[in-house]
C-alpha positions as CSV (number, residue, x, y, z in Angstrom):
1,M,70.8,68.0,53.0
2,L,68.3,65.4,53.6
3,D,68.6,61.9,51.2
4,L,65.5,60.3,51.8
5,A,65.1,56.4,50.6
6,C,68.5,56.8,50.5
7,G,69.3,53.0,49.8
8,G,73.6,53.4,49.4
9,G,73.4,57.0,50.2
10,R,75.0,57.8,46.4
11,N,73.5,60.9,46.5
12,G,74.0,62.5,50.1
13,R,77.6,61.0,50.1
14,L,78.0,63.8,47.3
15,F,76.8,66.3,49.7
16,L,78.7,64.8,52.7
17,A,81.9,65.1,51.0
18,R,81.4,68.6,50.0
19,G,81.4,69.2,53.6
20,R,77.5,69.8,54.0
21,R,75.4,68.1,56.9
22,T,73.8,65.2,55.6
23,V,70.5,63.0,56.6
24,F,70.4,59.4,55.3
25,L,66.6,58.1,55.9
26,D,65.2,54.5,54.7
27,R,63.9,51.8,56.2
28,D,67.0,49.4,56.0
29,V,69.9,51.9,56.6
30,R,72.9,48.9,56.0
31,G,73.8,50.4,52.9
32,V,75.0,54.0,54.9
33,E,76.1,51.9,58.3
34,D,79.6,52.7,57.6
35,L,78.7,56.5,58.1
36,V,77.1,56.4,61.8
37,G,78.6,58.6,64.0
38,A,80.9,59.7,60.9
39,P,81.3,63.9,61.7
40,D,78.3,65.9,60.0
41,A,76.4,62.9,58.9
42,E,72.9,61.1,60.5
43,V,71.9,57.9,59.8
44,V,67.6,57.9,60.6
45,E,66.2,54.0,59.8
46,A,62.8,54.5,59.6
47,D,60.0,53.0,57.9
48,L,58.3,55.3,56.0
49,E,55.7,53.0,55.1
50,S,54.2,52.0,58.1
51,G,51.4,54.7,58.9
52,G,53.3,56.3,61.1
53,P,54.3,59.7,61.8
54,F,56.6,61.3,59.3
55,P,60.2,60.4,61.5
56,L,61.8,64.3,60.7
57,A,58.2,66.0,61.3
58,G,59.2,69.1,62.3
59,R,62.4,69.7,61.0
60,T,63.6,71.2,57.4
61,F,66.3,71.0,55.2
62,A,68.2,73.2,52.6
63,A,68.0,70.0,49.8
64,I,66.2,66.8,49.8
65,V,66.9,64.8,47.3
66,V,64.4,61.3,46.5
67,V,65.4,58.8,43.6
68,N,63.5,56.1,42.8
69,Y,61.0,56.4,45.4
70,L,57.2,57.1,45.8
71,W,55.4,56.7,49.1
72,R,52.2,59.2,48.0
73,P,50.9,59.3,51.4
74,I,54.2,61.1,52.7
75,L,54.5,63.3,49.8
76,P,53.0,66.3,51.7
77,D,55.8,65.5,54.6
78,I,58.3,65.8,52.1
79,L,57.2,68.7,50.4
80,A,57.4,70.5,54.3
81,A,60.6,69.4,55.3
82,A,62.1,71.8,52.6
83,A,63.0,75.0,54.1
84,P,62.4,78.3,52.7
85,G,64.6,78.6,49.6
86,G,65.0,75.0,50.2
87,L,66.1,72.5,47.1
88,L,63.9,70.0,46.0
89,L,65.2,67.4,43.8
90,Y,63.1,64.7,43.3
91,E,63.2,62.1,39.9
92,T,61.1,58.4,40.0
93,F,59.1,56.4,37.8
94,M,55.9,57.1,36.1
95,A,53.1,55.6,34.5
96,G,54.5,53.6,31.4
97,N,56.9,52.1,32.9
98,E,55.1,49.4,33.5
99,A,56.3,48.5,29.4
100,F,60.0,47.6,30.9
101,G,59.7,45.8,33.9
102,R,59.2,47.1,37.9
103,P,58.0,48.7,39.1
104,S,54.5,47.9,37.7
105,N,52.6,49.0,40.3
106,P,50.3,52.1,39.2
107,D,50.6,52.7,43.0
108,F,54.6,53.5,42.2
109,L,53.9,55.3,39.4
110,L,53.4,58.6,38.8
111,R,50.7,60.1,37.3
112,P,51.9,62.7,34.1
113,G,52.8,65.9,35.4
114,E,52.3,64.5,39.1
115,L,55.2,65.9,40.4
116,R,54.5,69.4,39.1
117,A,51.5,69.4,40.7
118,A,52.4,68.4,43.9
119,V,55.0,71.4,44.6
120,G,52.2,73.5,43.8
121,A,52.7,77.6,44.0
122,A,54.6,76.9,47.3
123,F,57.3,76.2,45.0
124,E,59.3,77.3,42.2
125,A,59.7,74.7,39.6
126,L,63.5,74.9,37.8
127,G,63.3,72.3,35.6
128,F,60.8,69.5,35.2
129,E,60.6,66.2,32.8
130,E,59.2,63.5,32.0
131,G,59.7,60.5,29.6
132,R,61.4,57.6,28.4
133,I,65.1,57.7,28.9
134,D,67.2,54.7,27.6
135,E,70.3,55.2,30.1
136,P,71.2,53.3,32.8
137,G,68.5,51.5,31.0
138,P,65.1,51.9,29.5
139,A,62.8,53.2,32.0
140,V,59.8,56.1,31.9
141,K,60.3,58.4,34.7
142,Q,59.4,61.9,35.9
143,R,62.0,64.1,37.9
144,I,61.8,67.8,39.0
145,A,64.0,70.9,40.6
146,A,62.2,73.1,42.6
147,R,63.2,76.0,45.0
148,R,60.5,75.9,48.3
149,R,59.5,79.5,47.6
150,A,60.6,82.1,50.7
151,Q,57.5,82.4,53.0
152,A,55.7,85.6,52.9
């Protein structure tokens, strides 16, 4: 399991509590420093926006969770990190969110249908949603649950 741009590790902690080995990746790992050295937890501190190589290149995961984060240059790396049969759960802000505040920079807002297009034929979309949400506060988001197809 990979909790990418994990912040405090809310999502990864759920998997860890269920006995799943979990990698917590963020540029600032203070929110998960209590997990350093914990069984089945790996904390990786890396700036994903530095232009350097993807810090987990060559590794694959049974599940990847990304919430409220978008850096398009590494999107192919994130998709490549899903093992055959692995799950991708991705949710972040999209165009239209600028009406509700941050993020409002188009560089950090998905375009309509962008996640579905990004996973392409390599993944089976299990669910896809986009549009306004009101809880926990008004925002415009896009989310996908997808399974990487088995390689031939």
